N, C-alpha and C positions, 0 to 999 in steps of 0.2 A: 776437373779430376775428382773421381769418386772417392769419398772417405771410407776406405775399406774397414777401418776399425768400427766406425759406426754402423756400417752395413752388417757386419758380423753380429752386432748386438740386435739389430732389427730382425735378423734371421732367427735369433733365439726367441725374440718376442713373438714372432709369427708362429713358431712352433708351440709357444705357450698359450697363445689366444684360445684355441679350442678347449683347453683344459678349464676355462672359466665357465664354460657351458652357459653362454649368454642367451637369454630368452629374447625372442622377438616380440616386443610389446606393440609395435605398430601393425595396424590391420587396415588393408584397403578392401573394403566390403564390395566395392564395385567390380574390381578386377580380381578379386578372390586370392589375395596373397598376403602373407605376413612379411614385415620387414623390420630391420633394426632401425630404431629411433636414435637420434644423437644422444639422448640421455641414457640409452642402453650401453653406448660404446665408451662414453667419457670415463666412468669408473674403471673400466678394464684398461683403458689407455693410461690412466693415472697410475694404476697398480703396476702394470708392466714397466712404465717409465721409472717408477720408484725403485723397483727391483733391479733394473739394469742401469740405473743412474743416467737416464736420458731426459732430455727436455724438449717439448714440442712447442713451436711458436707458429700461430696462425698469422700470416701476413696478408691483410686484406686491402692494403692501401696501393694497389697496382691497378693500372688501367685495363690490362688485358687478361689478367689471371689472378686467382687467389692461391697462395702458396702455403704449404705446411713445411716448415723448416725443422729438422730433427738435429739436435746437438747432443754430443757425448760429453757429460760433465766430468768425466775422467781425463779428458784431453785439454790442451791449452786454449787460450781465448782466441787464437788466431786460426783455429780449425775452420774448414769448410763444412757447412751443414749439408746433410742429405736432404734433397728438396723434392716434394711431390707437389704437383699443381693441377688445377682444373680451370678451364676458362670461365671467366666471370661475365655476367651480362652487365650492359650499361643501362641503368634504369633512368629514363628521362621522358616523362610523360606529362610534365607540367603540373602534376598534382603532388604537392609536398608530402601529404599524409600517405597517399598510396604509394608514392616512391619510397618512403621510409619503410612501409610494410614489405614491399617487394625486396628492398635491400636486405632486410632482416631474413627473409626467406632465402635469398641468395646465400647469405652467410651460412645459415643453418644447413642448407642443401649441400654446399660445397664442403663445409667442415666434415659433414657426415661421410661423403665420398672420399675425402682425402684420408680419413681414418680407415675406410675400406682399402685403399691403396696401401697405406702404411703397414697394416697388419694383414694384408692379403686376405681380406674377408670375402668369402664366397657366399652368394645368396642364390643357390641353384633354383629355388622354387619361385623366385621372382621373375617377372617378365623382363626380357632383355630391354635395357634402358632405351636403346635406340628405337624400339618398337612401341614404347608406352605411349598411349593416347587414351582417349575415352572410347572404349569399345562398348558395343551393345551387351548388356548383362543377360544372364540366363532368363531372368524374369523380366522380359521387355516391357517397357512402359508404352502403352498405346500412344501412337502418334496421331495428331489431328489428321482426319482423312483427307483434308485439303492439301496436306503437305506430303512430300515424297520422303518416305522413311529413310531410304538410302541417303538422301541429301542431309537429313538431320544427323545421321550417324557419322557421315563423312565430315560434317562441320565439327562434330564433337571430337572426332580423331585429330583433325587439323588443329583445334585448339590445345589439345593435349600435347601434340608434337611441337607447337609453337612455344608453349610454356617450357618444355624440355630444352629446346634449342636455345632459349634465353638463359639457360643455366638455373632455372627455377625448379621448385618441387612440383611436379605434375601429379602428385597424389594429394595435394593440398587443395580443398574445396575453395578456399578463399582466393588462392592465386588463379585457379581456373575461372572463378566467377569474375574476377577483375579482367582477365583477358577476354571473356565473353562480353562484359560491359563495354570494353573499349571497342570491340567490333560493332556493337550496336551504335555507339557514338559515331563510329566511322561510316555507318550505314552499309556495312558489308553483310550484315544479317538482317532479315526482317523481324518485326515484333513476334510474329508467330514462331519463326525459327529460334529466336531468343528464348521464348517460353519453353519450347520443347527441349533444347539443349540444357537449359537450367534445370529441368526435371531430371535429366540424366546426371548432372553434377550432384544435385541434392540427394540422389539415390545412392551415391558412393558410400 
């Protein structure tokens, strides 16, 4: 059952969000768009919650999703929170350090998009998330003549989509590089293909 009282406060918060005139500090030079970083959104989230006496709780200890629970501090302790959620990837690649890095990226990525949902943030100048991959930039990097340029660009697109499908941030060079490294270990890309795709990632 939806907590109508909390939803009314969230609606007020959504109307207030544009008044903060939040600047997009994130920049994807490869795909040519600006975006809100988590650090841009948290101060606004805190300010709105303080004004409306709301409390947000990030619940990341679930197998299938990460949830953002919103509580109205003017209500009793038995209230039902308003919940927003996003699917979480399961990181299990046998490398503890890399797994921890990916887990951190999952949390940051999900927290950011949960705040988008909560405050109904629209980023009209961003590429649709479902279409994000590594696309060929305007200033193309010359590809080794022995390779098929279309093959390299398709690999790059696949890697970006694979990262997105895992719930990770596919604007993060480190995450993209880890996915590419995994494909090299799995021998699904050649050394030459690896080198050319890595150039595209580094160009971002």
